[in-house]
PLY file of the C-alpha trace (Angstrom):
ply
format ascii 1.0
element vertex 132
property float x
property float y
property float z
element edge 131
property int vertex1
property int vertex2
end_header
2.30 -17.16 28.68
2.13 -14.74 31.62
-1.28 -13.78 33.03
-2.90 -11.66 35.75
-6.37 -10.32 36.52
-7.30 -6.93 37.96
-10.91 -5.91 38.65
-12.31 -8.34 36.08
-9.82 -7.52 33.33
-7.37 -10.30 32.42
-4.07 -9.49 30.71
-2.03 -12.25 29.06
1.43 -11.68 27.56
3.56 -13.99 25.43
7.11 -12.71 24.73
9.27 -14.04 21.89
12.91 -13.33 21.12
13.22 -11.91 17.59
16.28 -13.32 15.82
15.38 -11.35 12.67
15.52 -7.94 14.37
18.38 -8.62 16.80
22.08 -8.03 16.25
23.98 -9.48 19.23
27.36 -8.46 17.76
26.14 -4.85 17.95
24.52 -5.21 21.40
20.94 -5.20 20.11
18.47 -7.76 21.41
14.82 -7.43 20.36
11.69 -9.14 21.64
8.18 -9.12 20.27
5.28 -9.73 22.59
1.66 -10.62 22.03
-0.92 -9.21 24.44
-4.51 -10.32 25.02
-6.84 -8.22 27.17
-10.03 -10.00 28.19
-12.93 -8.09 29.72
-14.74 -10.26 32.29
-16.65 -7.28 33.69
-20.36 -6.69 33.10
-19.70 -3.42 31.22
-17.34 -2.24 28.50
-13.97 -0.72 29.30
-11.79 1.55 27.19
-8.00 1.34 27.27
-6.85 4.95 27.66
-3.09 4.69 28.25
-0.20 2.37 29.00
2.85 2.50 31.26
5.78 0.08 30.99
8.88 -0.42 33.11
11.64 -2.20 31.19
14.81 -3.39 32.93
17.84 -5.07 31.40
20.00 -7.62 33.18
22.48 -4.91 34.22
19.78 -3.06 36.13
19.27 -0.25 33.61
15.59 0.76 33.87
13.52 2.84 31.50
9.90 3.93 31.58
7.74 3.97 28.46
4.17 5.18 28.24
1.56 6.96 26.23
-1.98 7.02 24.95
-3.56 3.68 24.11
-1.65 0.85 22.47
-0.38 0.57 18.88
-2.17 3.81 18.01
-5.56 2.72 19.35
-7.69 3.31 22.44
-9.90 0.23 22.07
-13.27 -0.26 23.73
-13.51 -3.85 24.96
-17.06 -5.14 25.39
-17.98 -7.61 28.16
-16.71 -11.06 27.24
-14.53 -9.76 24.41
-10.77 -10.04 23.97
-8.61 -7.34 22.39
-5.22 -8.53 21.09
-2.18 -6.69 19.76
1.54 -7.21 19.17
4.45 -4.92 19.94
8.18 -5.10 20.64
11.00 -3.97 22.88
14.77 -3.65 22.31
17.48 -4.10 24.94
21.25 -3.73 24.90
21.66 -6.91 26.99
20.60 -10.50 26.23
17.89 -10.59 28.91
15.60 -8.37 30.91
12.19 -7.90 32.45
9.03 -5.95 31.63
6.08 -5.02 33.82
3.39 -2.42 33.41
-0.17 -1.23 33.69
-3.05 0.08 31.60
-5.30 2.93 32.59
-8.83 2.01 31.58
-12.14 3.80 31.89
-15.67 2.47 32.20
-18.69 4.02 30.45
-19.61 5.48 33.86
-16.27 7.34 33.97
-14.64 5.09 36.57
-10.87 4.87 36.13
-9.19 1.47 36.53
-5.50 0.70 36.77
-5.06 -2.79 35.30
-1.83 -4.65 35.98
0.24 -6.14 33.18
2.06 -9.20 34.57
5.82 -9.08 34.92
7.46 -11.17 32.21
11.02 -12.10 31.43
12.84 -11.32 28.22
15.19 -14.25 27.70
17.35 -14.81 24.66
19.51 -17.73 23.55
22.51 -15.40 24.01
22.13 -15.27 27.81
25.01 -17.00 29.57
26.13 -17.28 33.19
28.90 -14.82 32.34
26.45 -12.06 31.35
24.14 -12.42 34.36
24.62 -9.91 37.18
25.82 -11.19 40.56
0 1
1 2
2 3
3 4
4 5
5 6
6 7
7 8
8 9
9 10
10 11
11 12
12 13
13 14
14 15
15 16
16 17
17 18
18 19
19 20
20 21
21 22
22 23
23 24
24 25
25 26
26 27
27 28
28 29
29 30
30 31
31 32
32 33
33 34
34 35
35 36
36 37
37 38
38 39
39 40
40 41
41 42
42 43
43 44
44 45
45 46
46 47
47 48
48 49
49 50
50 51
51 52
52 53
53 54
54 55
55 56
56 57
57 58
58 59
59 60
60 61
61 62
62 63
63 64
64 65
65 66
66 67
67 68
68 69
69 70
70 71
71 72
72 73
73 74
74 75
75 76
76 77
77 78
78 79
79 80
80 81
81 82
82 83
83 84
84 85
85 86
86 87
87 88
88 89
89 90
90 91
91 92
92 93
93 94
94 95
95 96
96 97
97 98
98 99
99 100
100 101
101 102
102 103
103 104
104 105
105 106
106 107
107 108
108 109
109 110
110 111
111 112
112 113
113 114
114 115
115 116
116 117
117 118
118 119
119 120
120 121
121 122
122 123
123 124
124 125
125 126
126 127
127 128
128 129
129 130
130 131
């Protein structure tokens, strides 16, 4: 599990390679990832938006973002944990993801909360497919 803390908000990510959704013969490699967001602050925070940077092992980078996560803009009370699952496809057998959440306090303060960088590794990665 990957973890980081920003301004009293802890983000944990656990990626998993999805054999069921991947098709290596067709150049499709899919990962699911579980995210936990723990609010250690003294006041509630609301997750407003997300921004992801996804890179494959050939250096192809794409940005993904939008309102909330999985169709929600959850309010996370002090001491609570919000959890969700999502996924990401690549055309190569490995890659990397990193990102951030924009959150807002009840007082209207905006926070940018880091999502830790995490690797997307599959059993199909070989020395031959890694970049030099």
